[in-house]
C-alpha positions as CSV (number, residue, x, y, z in Angstrom):
1,X,7.4,-15.8,19.0
2,X,7.1,-19.6,18.3
3,X,8.3,-21.8,15.5
4,X,5.9,-21.5,12.5
5,X,6.2,-25.2,11.7
6,X,6.0,-26.2,15.4
7,X,2.7,-24.4,15.9
8,X,0.9,-26.7,13.5
9,X,-0.8,-29.7,15.1
10,X,-0.2,-33.2,13.5
11,X,-3.4,-35.0,12.5
12,X,-3.6,-38.6,13.6
13,X,-5.2,-40.7,10.7
14,X,-7.4,-43.7,11.4
15,X,-5.5,-46.9,12.1
16,X,-2.5,-45.1,13.7
17,X,-1.8,-45.6,17.4
18,X,0.2,-42.9,19.2
19,X,1.8,-43.4,22.7
20,X,3.6,-40.6,24.6
21,X,5.4,-41.5,27.9
22,X,7.4,-38.5,29.2
23,X,9.8,-37.5,26.4
24,X,9.4,-40.9,24.6
25,X,7.1,-40.8,21.6
26,X,6.1,-43.9,19.6
27,X,3.7,-44.4,16.7
28,X,2.4,-47.7,15.2
29,X,0.4,-48.2,12.0
30,X,-0.2,-50.5,9.1
31,X,3.2,-49.9,7.6
32,X,5.2,-50.4,10.8
33,X,6.2,-48.6,13.9
34,X,8.7,-46.0,14.9
35,X,9.8,-44.2,18.1
36,X,11.5,-40.9,18.9
37,X,12.9,-39.2,21.9
38,X,11.4,-35.6,22.0
39,X,14.1,-33.0,22.9
40,X,14.2,-31.4,26.3
41,X,12.2,-28.2,26.4
42,X,9.4,-29.6,24.2
43,X,6.3,-31.2,25.5
44,X,3.9,-33.4,23.5
45,X,0.2,-34.2,24.0
46,X,-2.6,-35.8,22.1
47,X,-5.8,-33.7,21.9
48,X,-8.8,-34.0,19.6
49,X,-7.1,-36.7,17.5
50,X,-4.1,-34.4,16.9
51,X,-0.6,-34.3,18.3
52,X,0.3,-30.9,19.7
53,X,3.9,-30.0,20.6
54,X,4.6,-27.0,22.7
55,X,7.9,-25.4,23.9
56,X,8.4,-24.7,27.5
57,X,10.2,-21.3,26.8
58,X,10.7,-18.9,23.9
59,X,14.5,-19.2,23.5
60,X,15.9,-19.5,20.0
61,X,17.4,-23.1,20.4
62,X,14.0,-24.3,21.9
63,X,12.1,-22.8,18.9
64,X,14.5,-24.6,16.5
65,X,14.0,-27.9,18.3
66,X,10.2,-27.2,18.4
67,X,10.0,-27.0,14.6
68,X,12.4,-30.0,14.1
69,X,10.4,-32.2,16.6
70,X,7.1,-31.4,14.9
71,X,8.5,-32.2,11.5
72,X,10.0,-35.5,12.6
73,X,6.7,-36.5,14.4
74,X,4.7,-35.6,11.2
75,X,7.1,-37.6,9.1
76,X,6.8,-40.6,11.4
77,X,3.0,-40.5,11.3
78,X,3.0,-40.3,7.5
79,X,5.5,-43.2,7.3
80,X,3.6,-45.7,9.4
81,X,0.3,-44.8,7.7
82,X,1.2,-44.3,4.0
83,X,4.8,-45.4,3.7
84,X,7.3,-43.6,1.5
85,X,7.8,-43.6,-2.3
86,X,10.4,-42.0,-4.5
87,X,9.8,-41.3,-8.2
88,X,12.9,-41.1,-10.4
89,X,12.7,-39.2,-13.7
90,X,15.5,-40.0,-16.2
91,X,15.7,-37.2,-18.7
92,X,17.9,-37.5,-21.7
93,X,18.4,-39.2,-25.1
94,X,19.7,-42.8,-24.9
95,X,19.5,-43.3,-21.2
96,X,17.9,-46.5,-19.9
97,X,17.2,-48.0,-16.5
98,X,16.1,-51.5,-15.7
99,X,15.1,-53.0,-12.4
100,X,17.4,-55.9,-11.4
101,X,15.9,-57.5,-8.3
102,X,15.7,-54.7,-5.7
103,X,18.3,-52.5,-7.5
104,X,18.4,-50.4,-10.6
105,X,20.8,-50.9,-13.5
106,X,21.5,-47.7,-15.5
107,X,22.8,-47.5,-19.0
108,X,24.2,-43.9,-19.3
109,X,26.4,-44.1,-22.3
110,X,29.5,-45.5,-20.6
111,X,31.2,-48.7,-21.7
112,X,29.6,-50.4,-18.6
113,X,26.3,-50.3,-16.7
114,X,26.0,-48.6,-13.4
115,X,24.2,-50.3,-10.6
């Protein structure tokens, strides 16, 4: 039995460069670059423009690392290709938020603002 998440290959989008050297994995794209040390017991390979991670045995800790490694690799590929965004919804009457430089200043009904 293998990890359900780990079994899925990670697609490599156009413009993303992947390099695997032993247990060292690095990815480079338009939004930057990142590297990761793949855990022992997991091997990685690139085939048909996809990254495939396979466990060397079927022990429970290896299966857990398998799913974790695949999720981290997929997140890295997404990060260097698309980047990350976070949408914040402020729900309530009388609440207000204003961008101040790179930060956010909240007015939440207190006598002072919260940054």
